[in-house]
Every structure is written in structure tokens, then in C-alpha cells.
C-alpha positions as CSV (number, residue, x, y, z in Angstrom):
1,M,13.8,24.8,-4.2
2,A,15.2,21.3,-5.3
3,Y,14.3,19.4,-2.1
4,R,10.8,20.8,-1.7
5,D,10.0,19.9,-5.2
6,E,11.3,16.4,-4.7
7,N,9.2,16.1,-1.5
8,Q,6.1,17.6,-2.9
9,H,6.6,14.8,-6.1
10,L,6.6,12.1,-3.0
11,R,3.6,13.5,-1.5
12,A,1.8,13.5,-4.8
13,R,2.9,10.3,-5.6
14,V,1.7,8.6,-2.1
15,E,-1.5,9.9,-2.2
16,E,-2.1,8.4,-6.3
17,L,-1.1,5.0,-4.3
18,E,-3.2,5.4,-1.5
19,D,-6.5,6.5,-4.2
20,E,-5.2,3.1,-6.3
21,L,-5.2,1.1,-2.9
22,A,-8.4,2.3,-2.1
23,T,-9.9,1.9,-5.8
24,A,-8.4,-2.1,-5.6
25,K,-9.7,-2.7,-2.3
26,Q,-13.3,-1.8,-3.2
27,R,-13.2,-4.0,-6.4
28,I,-11.8,-6.6,-4.1
29,Q,-14.5,-6.2,-1.4
30,T,-17.2,-6.2,-4.2
31,L,-16.0,-9.4,-5.7
32,E,-15.9,-11.0,-2.2
33,A,-19.9,-9.9,-1.0
34,P,-21.9,-12.6,-0.3
35,D,-24.4,-13.2,-2.8
36,P,-27.5,-11.3,-2.3
37,G,-29.7,-14.0,-2.3
38,G,-27.9,-15.4,0.6
39,E,-27.7,-18.7,-0.8
40,K,-24.5,-20.4,0.4
41,S,-22.0,-22.4,-2.2
42,L,-21.2,-25.9,-2.9
43,G,-18.3,-26.1,-0.6
44,E,-20.1,-24.6,2.3
45,R,-23.3,-26.8,2.1
46,L,-20.8,-29.3,1.9
47,A,-18.6,-28.2,5.0
48,G,-21.6,-27.1,7.1
49,A,-20.0,-23.8,7.7
50,K,-18.9,-20.7,5.8
51,L,-15.4,-21.0,4.2
52,R,-14.7,-17.3,4.6
53,I,-15.4,-15.1,7.7
54,V,-15.7,-11.1,6.9
55,H,-16.2,-8.1,9.9
56,E,-15.7,-4.8,8.8
57,Q,-16.4,-1.6,11.3
58,V,-16.3,2.3,10.3
59,L,-15.3,4.7,12.5
60,D,-15.7,8.9,12.5
61,G,-12.4,10.5,11.8
62,E,-9.1,9.4,10.2
63,L,-6.7,7.6,11.9
64,P,-3.7,9.0,11.9
65,A,-0.4,6.8,10.4
66,D,1.8,7.2,13.3
67,S,-0.7,4.9,15.3
68,H,-0.5,1.7,12.9
69,E,2.4,0.5,14.7
70,E,0.3,0.3,17.8
71,L,-2.3,-1.6,15.7
72,V,0.2,-4.3,14.5
73,E,1.2,-4.9,18.0
74,V,-2.4,-5.6,19.0
75,L,-3.2,-8.0,16.3
76,R,0.4,-9.6,17.0
77,R,-0.6,-10.3,20.5
78,R,-4.0,-11.6,19.7
79,Y,-2.9,-14.2,17.1
80,N,0.8,-14.9,19.1
81,V,2.8,-14.4,15.3
82,L,4.8,-11.4,14.4
83,G,2.8,-11.7,10.6
84,Q,3.6,-9.2,8.0
85,A,2.5,-5.6,7.9
86,S,2.3,-2.9,5.1
87,S,1.9,0.7,5.8
88,V,1.5,3.1,2.6
89,G,0.5,6.6,3.4
90,K,-3.2,5.9,5.6
91,S,-3.6,2.5,4.9
92,L,-2.0,-0.6,6.8
93,G,-2.4,-4.4,6.3
94,W,-1.2,-7.2,8.2
95,S,-1.5,-10.7,7.6
96,N,-0.8,-13.7,9.9
97,A,1.9,-14.6,7.0
98,M,0.9,-18.6,6.9
99,P,-0.6,-19.3,3.9
100,Q,0.0,-23.2,3.8
101,G,-1.4,-23.5,7.3
102,T,-4.9,-23.7,8.5
103,R,-5.0,-19.9,9.4
104,A,-5.2,-17.5,7.0
105,V,-6.1,-14.1,8.6
106,E,-5.6,-10.5,6.9
107,V,-6.7,-7.3,8.5
108,S,-6.5,-3.8,6.9
109,V,-7.2,-0.5,8.1
110,S,-7.6,2.2,5.8
111,A,-8.3,6.6,6.5
112,R,-10.3,8.1,3.8
113,N,-12.4,11.2,3.1
114,G,-13.0,11.6,6.9
115,K,-13.4,7.8,7.8
116,T,-11.3,4.9,9.0
117,T,-12.4,1.2,8.1
118,V,-11.4,-1.8,9.7
119,R,-11.6,-5.0,7.9
120,G,-10.7,-8.8,9.2
121,V,-10.9,-11.6,7.0
122,E,-10.0,-15.5,7.5
123,R,-10.4,-17.9,5.1
124,L,-10.9,-21.4,5.9
125,G,-10.6,-23.3,3.0
126,N,-7.2,-25.0,4.0
127,L,-8.8,-26.0,7.4
128,A,-11.9,-27.6,5.6
129,G,-9.5,-29.4,3.1
130,G,-7.0,-30.6,6.0
131,L,-10.1,-31.8,8.5
132,F,-11.9,-33.6,5.6
133,G,-9.6,-34.8,3.4
134,G,-7.2,-35.9,6.1
135,I,-9.8,-37.5,8.7
136,V,-12.8,-38.6,6.6
137,G,-10.5,-39.9,3.9
138,G,-8.2,-41.7,6.8
139,V,-10.3,-42.4,9.6
140,G,-12.9,-43.2,7.2
141,G,-10.7,-45.3,4.8
142,G,-8.8,-46.8,7.8
143,G,-11.9,-47.7,9.8
144,M,-12.7,-50.6,6.8
145,A,-10.5,-52.6,8.3
146,L,-12.7,-53.0,11.0
147,V,-15.9,-52.7,9.5
148,V,-15.6,-55.2,6.6
149,P,-14.6,-58.3,8.9
150,L,-16.8,-57.4,11.0
151,V,-19.5,-57.9,8.8
152,L,-18.0,-60.8,7.2
153,A,-18.0,-62.3,10.8
154,L,-21.4,-61.6,10.9
155,R,-21.9,-63.7,8.0
156,F,-24.2,-60.7,6.2
157,P,-22.1,-60.2,3.1
158,G,-24.9,-58.6,1.2
159,A,-25.0,-55.8,4.2
160,L,-21.3,-54.8,3.2
161,P,-21.7,-51.7,1.1
162,V,-25.0,-50.7,3.4
163,A,-21.8,-51.0,6.4
164,I,-19.2,-49.2,4.0
165,V,-21.6,-46.2,3.1
166,L,-22.9,-45.9,6.9
167,W,-19.4,-45.8,8.2
168,I,-18.4,-43.1,5.8
169,A,-21.1,-40.7,6.6
170,L,-20.9,-41.2,10.3
171,V,-17.2,-40.3,9.7
172,Y,-18.3,-37.4,7.5
173,A,-21.2,-36.2,10.1
174,V,-19.1,-35.9,12.7
175,V,-16.0,-33.7,11.3
176,R,-18.6,-31.9,9.6
177,A,-20.3,-30.7,13.0
178,A,-16.9,-30.1,14.7
179,F,-15.6,-28.2,11.2
180,A,-19.0,-25.7,12.1
181,R,-17.8,-25.3,15.8
182,L,-14.1,-24.5,14.8
183,V,-15.6,-21.9,12.5
184,Q,-17.7,-20.3,15.2
185,G,-14.8,-20.4,17.8
186,R,-12.7,-18.5,14.7
187,D,-15.5,-16.0,14.0
188,R,-15.5,-14.8,17.9
189,E,-11.7,-14.9,17.8
190,L,-11.8,-12.3,14.9
191,R,-14.6,-10.6,16.1
192,A,-12.8,-9.7,19.4
193,A,-9.4,-9.1,17.1
194,L,-11.6,-6.3,15.4
195,D,-13.2,-5.0,18.5
196,E,-9.7,-4.6,20.3
197,V,-8.2,-2.8,17.3
198,T,-11.2,-0.6,16.7
199,S,-10.8,0.5,20.4
200,V,-7.3,1.2,19.9
201,A,-8.2,3.4,16.9
202,R,-10.7,5.1,18.3
203,E,-8.7,6.3,20.8
204,N,-5.9,7.3,18.7
205,I,-8.6,9.4,16.6
206,A,-9.8,11.0,19.3
207,R,-6.6,11.8,20.6
208,E,-5.6,13.3,17.1
209,R,-8.4,15.4,17.0
210,Q,-7.9,17.0,20.5
211,K,-4.4,17.6,19.3
212,K,-5.9,19.5,16.4
213,L,-8.3,21.1,18.1
214,R,-5.3,22.7,20.6
215,V,-3.3,23.8,17.7
216,D,-6.3,25.6,16.4
217,A,-7.0,27.3,19.7
218,D,-3.4,27.9,20.2
219,E,-2.7,29.9,16.8
220,P,-5.3,33.1,17.3
221,A,-3.1,33.1,20.8
222,E,-0.1,33.3,18.7
223,E,-1.1,35.6,16.3
224,E,-2.1,37.8,19.4
225,E,1.1,37.7,20.9
226,E,3.2,38.6,17.7
227,A,0.9,41.3,17.1
228,D,1.3,42.6,21.0
229,E,5.3,42.3,20.2
230,A,5.5,43.6,17.0
231,P,7.2,47.2,17.5
232,E,5.0,50.3,16.8
233,P,6.0,52.5,13.4
234,R,8.0,55.8,14.7
235,R,6.2,58.6,14.3
236,A,7.9,61.3,12.1
237,R,9.2,64.4,14.4
238,R,8.0,67.7,13.4
239,K,11.0,70.1,13.2
240,T,9.9,73.9,14.8
241,G,11.8,76.7,13.9
242,D,13.1,78.7,16.0
């Protein structure tokens, strides 16, 4: 009895943690939701592309928890990194575990109320900082060693401020266009990864549904067999007089 009570307590605790996790995710998604007006932030306008990619798909049916490992393998193969995975009840979280790098990908899978939600997020702030800070600062500043002597050699010292501004603007425009192309590529990669994860999840959901249907179909047959095998009640013998 003690073991059964402890097991029930653990299950109740897991369900409570799942509810807390689902509530926290809903709050995070609300905070991360884009502006309804569709206006880009100042950083996105300066960078020329979005700084956070988000894709989400919702499937009918709940993904069984024993399928989490298969989904993690899909993500590891896609991004060629082990990453960090955490599984609590029917919720799965995976990240590429490189917060200091230029790649920050997070994928979450949660099953609740007959639905399975697959959500992927990639934050591009570090990538933008590395490109604009490193290239614009390095090439733009380093290029002054060529721009200044060239302008002075042409004997147009008054054009030096204009030449400096034009040079930095040219480097900035090139980096901005390159960043936009990189974001498009990352967007396609994240979408493809979620499509594969969703496909595997859909197969596991269908397999679990078929398994439950077989179990439900077998239960009446087993009950009928048990009823047939049950011994018939003995009938009382009548005593007859001599």
C-alpha cells in the first residue's frame, strides 16, 4: 500500500509540474508574440531582418512520452550537435546548448488536451552582433587606412568627411544584405527541422492511436473468453426417497 501511495503521489506531482510548465510556456509565448501592428523593432530595422525566428505547428492527438528520444535524435542529426534535452511528463525541450555562439535554437514539444504543439525558436541577436560589430567595426574602421590616404592624394581634403561616411555606409549596406540572406537560410533550416520533427511525431501519434484501438478491441474478446471459461455453478442434487 505504501508503494502504491508513493507512486500515486509522484504521478500527481508530475501532472502538477506539467500544468506549471504549460502555463509558463503560454506566458513566454505571449511575451514573445509579435506586435499586432506588425511594426519591426529598432534592432530589426537596423539589421534589415528579424532577430528571432519562430515556427509552430499543432497536431491532433497527444504524443506519447516514450517518443521523445526519437525526436531528440532528429534534432541532433539536423543540427549536427548533441545539444541539451529535458523531458518532463509529456513535455520535451531541446536546445543546441551554445548560448555564447552565433546559433541559439530551442525546440519544445508539449502534449496537452488532445493536442501536440511543436514550437521552434532561433534567436539571431548574437549573429547580428558578430556581423555588424565585427565586420562594420573592423572593415569600416580598418578601411580608413585606405580611404584617408586616397582622398588626400587626390588633393580633396574637404571631401574627407564625406568619403568616410560613404565608406562606412557601403560596408554597412553589404553586411545588412548578407545578414538578411543568412536569416532567410536559418528560417528555411528551422522550418525544415520542425517539419521533420512534426512528421515523426505524427507517425508516433498514429501508432499510439492504433495501439489503443487494438487494446480496446481486445478487451471485450478477453471478457467473453473469461466468461466462457468460468465454471458453471453446481446445481443442487435432489434427494429422492426410497
